[in-house]
C-alpha positions as CSV (number, residue, x, y, z in Angstrom):
1,M,43.4,92.4,44.0
2,A,39.1,92.3,45.2
3,V,36.9,92.1,42.4
4,P,33.7,92.6,42.5
5,K,30.9,90.7,42.6
6,K,28.5,89.2,39.8
7,R,25.2,90.7,40.8
8,T,22.0,88.0,42.5
9,S,19.5,88.2,39.4
10,M,16.1,88.2,39.9
11,S,15.2,84.5,38.9
12,K,17.6,83.7,42.2
13,K,16.0,86.1,44.6
14,R,12.8,85.7,44.3
15,I,13.4,81.7,44.6
16,R,15.3,82.1,47.9
17,K,12.4,84.6,48.7
18,S,9.4,82.3,49.2
19,I,11.6,80.1,49.9
20,W,12.4,82.0,53.4
21,K,8.6,83.3,53.1
22,K,7.6,79.1,53.0
23,K,9.7,78.6,56.0
24,G,7.7,81.3,57.6
25,Y,3.9,80.1,56.7
26,L,4.7,76.6,57.2
27,A,6.0,77.5,60.8
28,A,2.9,79.5,61.8
29,L,0.7,76.7,60.7
30,K,2.4,74.6,62.9
31,A,2.1,76.8,65.7
32,F,-1.6,77.6,65.2
33,S,-1.9,74.0,64.7
34,L,-0.7,73.1,67.9
35,A,-2.8,76.1,69.5
36,K,-5.9,74.4,68.9
37,S,-5.4,70.9,70.1
38,V,-4.2,72.2,73.0
39,S,-7.1,74.1,73.2
40,T,-9.4,72.0,72.0
41,G,-7.5,69.1,75.2
42,H,-6.7,67.0,72.2
43,S,-3.0,67.8,72.4
44,K,-0.8,65.0,73.0
45,S,2.2,66.8,73.9
46,F,1.4,69.1,75.6
47,F,-0.2,68.9,79.0
48,V,-2.5,71.9,80.5
49,R,-3.7,72.4,84.2
50,Q,-7.2,72.8,84.0
51,T,-8.7,75.0,86.5
52,S,-11.4,75.5,88.1
53,N,-14.5,77.7,87.3
54,K,-16.7,77.4,90.1
55,A,-14.6,80.9,91.4
56,L,-16.5,82.9,89.1
57,D,-19.8,81.3,89.3
């Protein structure tokens, strides 16, 4: 016979939520750091083709 499961405590729920948020924060931090390094040209993992600005002058 099926028995209902016990309710998850608030503290456990908060711990899981904070872990989930922290993962997102770290992913965003890493992406922002990579974007900064690509835009400044200091990236070692991405090769960005430089475009000539002579056409715009």
